C-alpha positions, 0 to 999 in steps of 0.5 A: 559539451555544448549548451544545445546539446545539454539542453537537448540530452535534457529535454529527452531525458525528461520526456523519457521520464514523463512517458515511464510515469504515464505507462507506470499510471496505465499499468496500474490502472490497467491492473485494477480494469482487469477482472483477471489481475493480468493485464496485457502488454498491449492493453497497457500500451493503449492505456498510455497511448504508446506502442508495446515496443515503447512499453517493452524498451522502457521496462524490459518485460511485462515482468519488469513492468509489473514491478516499477507499478508494484513500487511505483504504488507502495511509495505513493502509500506509504507517503500518503500514510505517513504521520508523526510517531504516536498520534494515534488518531492521525494514523487510524484517519489516513489509513482508514481514508486509504481503505475508503478508497483502496480497501475493496481493491486490496481484498480483490489483490488477496484473492488473486494472489495465490495464482498470480506471482506479481500479485502475491509480490504486491501483497507479501510487500504490503503486509511488510509495509504495514507492520513496518508502518504500525512499528514506526506510528505507534513507536511510543506504545513499543518502547522499552518493551522485552522481545516477545512483548513488543511482538505481540503488541505489533501483531495486535495493533496491526491486526486492528488495523489489518484491510481484513478488519476494516473490510469486516465492519465496513462490508459485512456488519454494513457500518459506516464510514465514521462508525467504523473508524470508531469501531477501528480506534476501539480495537486499536486501543485495545490492542495498544495494551497487548503483551502486558500482564492482565493485572497491569493491563487492567489499571 
């Protein structure tokens, strides 16, 4: 294969990846902008500046596009929230920053999940990722616990850090961002002793 042909193929592959990235970003933006949470392929194509045929060629179908957009968004979210195990302050800071940026949107997704399968996939995967993140970020608090105690503690920490907890404090109670972060820290500190006998937790 000639160098020129290899170069052309590389350029085509790069262009294809750029097109895919543009379409994925457009799909995510269209999803956020659509009140029903179910944007059409035409709406995505228009945002991306490509034809509907190009969208279908790249992703096969609307379902394929939404699945790819979900996976791309989840990967970005996981990277943004990565912290060193045991860095409680850092974990809370990153998660509440994520909620400040996207928490209201996540609450909207949860409301749509019962009637839209692609949204339900987002929320189900998001819930699983949240628990996985807790197990990683709070690993020192979980080491050596019996299975039942570990499950109780993971559940308590995950609940303290759940988007609904943030939403109640931030939106219903009207706390500011810093006050919300502080309240969540207090909840997390209490949750980190969950699963211990009462006398041990009181020490």
